[in-house]
Structures are given as structure tokens and as C-alpha cells.
C-alpha positions, -999 to 999 in steps of 0.1 A, spaced: 361 -206 -271 386 -184 -254 393 -148 -261 427 -154 -269 416 -177 -294 397 -148 -311 425 -123 -310 426 -111 -277 461 -99 -265 479 -77 -237 469 -46 -258 432 -50 -257 433 -60 -220 453 -28 -211 424 -10 -228 400 -31 -208 415 -23 -175 390 7 -167 360 -18 -166 381 -47 -153 366 -65 -120 333 -45 -122 304 -70 -119 287 -82 -146 310 -67 -172 334 -86 -202 351 -80 -231 337 -97 -263 342 -95 -303 318 -84 -325 310 -110 -353 280 -99 -372 256 -67 -368 218 -63 -373 215 -28 -371 210 -19 -334 216 -59 -324 252 -76 -327 259 -108 -321 294 -114 -301 316 -142 -291 326 -140 -255 346 -162 -233 331 -197 -233 306 -195 -263 285 -159 -277 257 -139 -270 233 -113 -285 237 -73 -275 221 -42 -278 241 -10 -286 235 12 -255 220 47 -257 256 62 -240 272 47 -265 249 62 -295 250 95 -278 287 96 -273 295 88 -313 305 118 -330 294 95 -364 285 61 -377 317 52 -379 324 52 -339 297 25 -337 302 -8 -331 314 -30 -365 322 -64 -377 359 -71 -359 355 -47 -329 363 -55 -295 336 -44 -267 330 -40 -236 296 -62 -225 278 -56 -197 249 -80 -186 230 -83 -155 219 -116 -140 191 -136 -156 188 -117 -187 194 -131 -220 204 -101 -238 236 -77 -228 244 -43 -240 275 -29 -255 289 0 -231 317 7 -247 343 0 -283 377 -5 -273 403 16 -300 408 -1 -333 439 -11 -345 432 -12 -383 398 -9 -401 391 -13 -437 365 16 -443 352 36 -477 328 65 -483 290 50 -482 270 44 -512 253 76 -526 254 110 -517 257 112 -484 295 125 -472 299 100 -442 325 69 -434 313 33 -433 338 7 -415 336 -27 -430 354 -40 -409 381 -36 -378 412 -50 -360 421 -68 -395 458 -86 -398 453 -93 -435 430 -85 -464 423 -103 -493 417 -84 -524 398 -113 -545 393 -108 -583 381 -128 -610 404 -141 -644 371 -138 -660 358 -110 -684 350 -90 -654 387 -85 -648 397 -49 -640 432 -38 -631 413 -3 -621 393 -19 -596 422 -44 -578 442 -8 -579 412 6 -559 410 -21 -533 445 -16 -530 446 21 -518 417 13 -493 432 -18 -480 467 0 -477 450 27 -460 434 1 -435 467 -9 -416 465 -44 -422 485 -64 -451 470 -67 -487 468 -97 -503 455 -103 -541 441 -134 -546 434 -141 -586 403 -167 -588 388 -186 -619 419 -193 -639 400 -213 -660 381 -191 -676 409 -170 -685 426 -167 -720 453 -154 -707 470 -163 -671 505 -153 -670 496 -120 -690 470 -111 -660 491 -125 -632 518 -104 -647 497 -69 -647 483 -73 -615 516 -80 -602 533 -50 -613 509 -30 -601 511 -45 -564 544 -39 -559 552 -57 -528 519 -68 -520 513 -108 -525 500 -122 -554 479 -156 -557 464 -175 -580 436 -201 -566 407 -218 -577 381 -224 -548 354 -242 -570 383 -270 -576 395 -266 -544 427 -256 -558 452 -236 -538 433 -226 -505 464 -236 -489 477 -199 -496 451 -187 -480 453 -205 -449 489 -196 -445 479 -162 -434 455 -169 -410 471 -185 -383 453 -191 -349 442 -160 -336 449 -141 -368 418 -124 -387 414 -117 -424 391 -102 -449 376 -111 -482 367 -81 -502 361 -79 -541 328 -76 -561 299 -103 -563 308 -134 -578 343 -139 -576 344 -168 -551 346 -152 -516 319 -171 -505 335 -207 -519 365 -197 -506 349 -197 -469 332 -229 -476 364 -247 -489 384 -236 -457 351 -245 -433 351 -279 -451 310 -275 -455 291 -256 -477 267 -241 -452 270 -209 -469 248 -203 -501 267 -193 -532 254 -182 -565 269 -188 -602 277 -156 -620 256 -143 -655 268 -156 -681 265 -132 -705 289 -106 -690 300 -124 -659 286 -101 -637 279 -117 -601 248 -119 -582 247 -114 -542 249 -145 -522 264 -129 -492 237 -105 -483 254 -96 -441 290 -91 -430 300 -122 -408 331 -132 -387 336 -170 -384 362 -193 -371 378 -215 -393 391 -250 -383 427 -239 -383 419 -214 -358 420 -183 -379 393 -159 -385 375 -146 -417 354 -123 -423 332 -128 -458 317 -96 -471 288 -87 -495 300 -82 -532 303 -40 -532 283 -23 -558 301 8 -550 338 15 -538 340 51 -529 371 64 -514 374 79 -481 404 91 -466 431 73 -486 457 104 -493 487 83 -476 483 57 -491 482 68 -529 520 71 -526 521 34 -522 500 23 -547 512 47 -575 550 51 -563 554 48 -601 540 82 -609 558 95 -576 590 84 -587 584 105 -619 569 133 -605 606 138 -587 620 149 -623 592 172 -627 604 209 -631 577 225 -611 572 212 -572 532 215 -575 535 200 -609 497 186 -613 509 160 -645 482 182 -668 491 212 -686 525 217 -667 554 221 -691 584 201 -684 564 173 -668 583 142 -659 552 122 -657 539 131 -689 573 128 -706 571 91 -693 539 84 -710 552 98 -744 580 79 -739 560 45 -732 578 42 -697 542 48 -680 512 34 -694 488 63 -702 456 45 -685 481 43 -655 482 82 -654 446 85 -665 434 64 -630 460 84 -611 446 121 -624 410 107 -618 417 100 -582 432 133 -576 398 145 -588 379 123 -565 400 130 -536 396 165 -538 359 168 -546 358 145 -513 379 169 -492 354 197 -502 325 175 -494 339 167 -460 348 207 -454 308 211 -461 301 185 -439 325 196 -412 312 230 -412 275 218 -413 281 199 -384 299 226 -362 267 250 -368 244 224 -356 267 215 -325 269 251 -316 230 256 -322 224 228 -297 247 244 -274 233 278 -275 203 267 -268 210 245 -239 226 276 -225 199 299 -229 176 270 -211 198 271 -185 197 308 -183 161 311 -184 157 279 -155 181 304 -129 162 333 -133 129 314 -125 
């Protein structure tokens, strides 16, 4: 295995220059993370590493620690079987979300992606609104989104569902495939040429692990059937992992996400809701919120049938969610600033006291 096969290029090599030539140091790419221990691909193979205390200390948040797909600087002393991550190279792209629950923090799902596959089943669990949210996060990541619609055999209206997703996705490619019957997998292969990295994202039970098994040409990764009563998936993948495919591409399998809370998608909103943005240009008030304001072009379009009512409802819910998240982030930033100031003040007092002694 060579670094170039893993996506290494001149840009990452330039970032690595401050460490180049130093003894016992080499670059590697993280392919699995277990808390503070990672498995990393390096030139010629793979090794187990720990996250150094220096990296932890310098990280302002959990999101700055190594994640799947990161390129890292590894230090390994002669005779040791385990190395240590000394630094994380700058990410080009990252798919992130707010961590599940009430904590206001960013979670990096995967880094340095070229393409993000949004996987949605055409079964009773089909949801346009869920596709919409995944598209928001995928577009914000910097990687190219692609929608994969699976389980066409369980759909009563494949053409109608595909048309609805295509209208929602805009210029994002939409493909129908059936991994269970090994049909249409070449459409995924097409995006994963040697050295390119993709990630499969979607709910449990949509076929992400089956896609990887088919591309690998084996059944090494465990899958589970969905519940027949409501088409709800059951988790088979419990950890994210970057795997190398036979064609030279790289693909990350991820567990199904029970929560898909947004993080920082302000710029991506305009691309995902470009229809609302175009209509908003005709509103009488430049700061129109499309709620109770008079002469609102967006509401008029809904009344005229030119814009779906649930589309506007989804947009307004998104705006409310982003406003709430912004308030939470401001509060978190204020708390962190106070904590940092308290630490600096305590250190300064200790320094002054030691001088007096």
C-alpha cells in the first residue's frame, strides 16, 4: 500500500514539510477510531496509534481531534509496536453535525472526502425531508453530494419518488440501485476512482453495508434486515471505518444516524433552498421572514401552487433550528471564554506569587 493510493498528493505533502526528514516520523491516514486509539494506514501497511497529550491539549474542541479520513503525523520510536499522533493535517472537506443530545458541540463524522453518498430507501421509510437535511450537511462539507436510492423493489411508485428527489436535489446526481440484488453498483464505482474517497450516509437499514460488501466482492461486513412492521432499520455497522476497494477507491461506512442535527450550514441553505431564495427576491421587504409579513412573494407562490406548502414549512423549521443553534453556540462561546479567562487569571496569580517568594 502506498500513500498515493490513499489520496496523498502534493498538497498534503506540502503540509507535512515541517516534519519531513525528522527521525521516526511519517504521515498516515486514519481509517478507524476507538476513543483515544486509532488504526492508521501508512506507507506499506497499517499501525495502531494513540492521540498524544500535546494534540489533546492544543485541541480547542473534540472536533479538532483525529477523525476518520484525517491525514496525521505519526511518531513511532524504534522497537515500539504502537505510535503516537503528533499532529493533524488541515482538512480539505469534512462532514459534520451537532452531537446527539443537548450538548452544543460539533462532531466530525468523516474528513477529506471527495464525494458523499446520501443513501435513501424507496420503502415505507422514504422521506424527502430527510434527504433535504442530508443534502444541506453534504453541501456544507465541501465534498460533492450524490443521492443513491435503494430498494426499488419495495416502492409502489419508483418514477414518482425519483422525480421528487431529483426536483429537490437540483444539480446533485440521483441514481437508483438495488444492492441486495447486486444491481446498479457500477454507478457508485464510477465516483470512486483510485485515491478518491467517498462516504455512505443514511439511516439504518437503507443498504449502506450491503453496498460496501458488494463493492468488496464479499460478505465480510455484517448486515441486518429491517423490521417488517415499519421498515425501520437496525444498526449493523457500529463503528465508522475507511476501507480500500478493489478498484483503488476508498469508502467509509457509517452507522445509521438516529439524529441528524445541523451544525453550521448557513451557506449551504441557499443552494438547497434555491427555489425559496429566488422567490424571496420578489418580497416587498428585504428582510421578509415569509411568515406574517404582507406582500410576501414566497407565501403568494404557495397560495398559487407554485411552491409546495411543506417545502416552505421545512424551510421555516430550518430557520428556527439554525436560530436556536446560533444562540446555543453564542452561550457556549461565552462560557468557554469565561473558563479560559479564569484559567489565565489563576496562572497569572500563581506566577506573581512565585516571583514574590
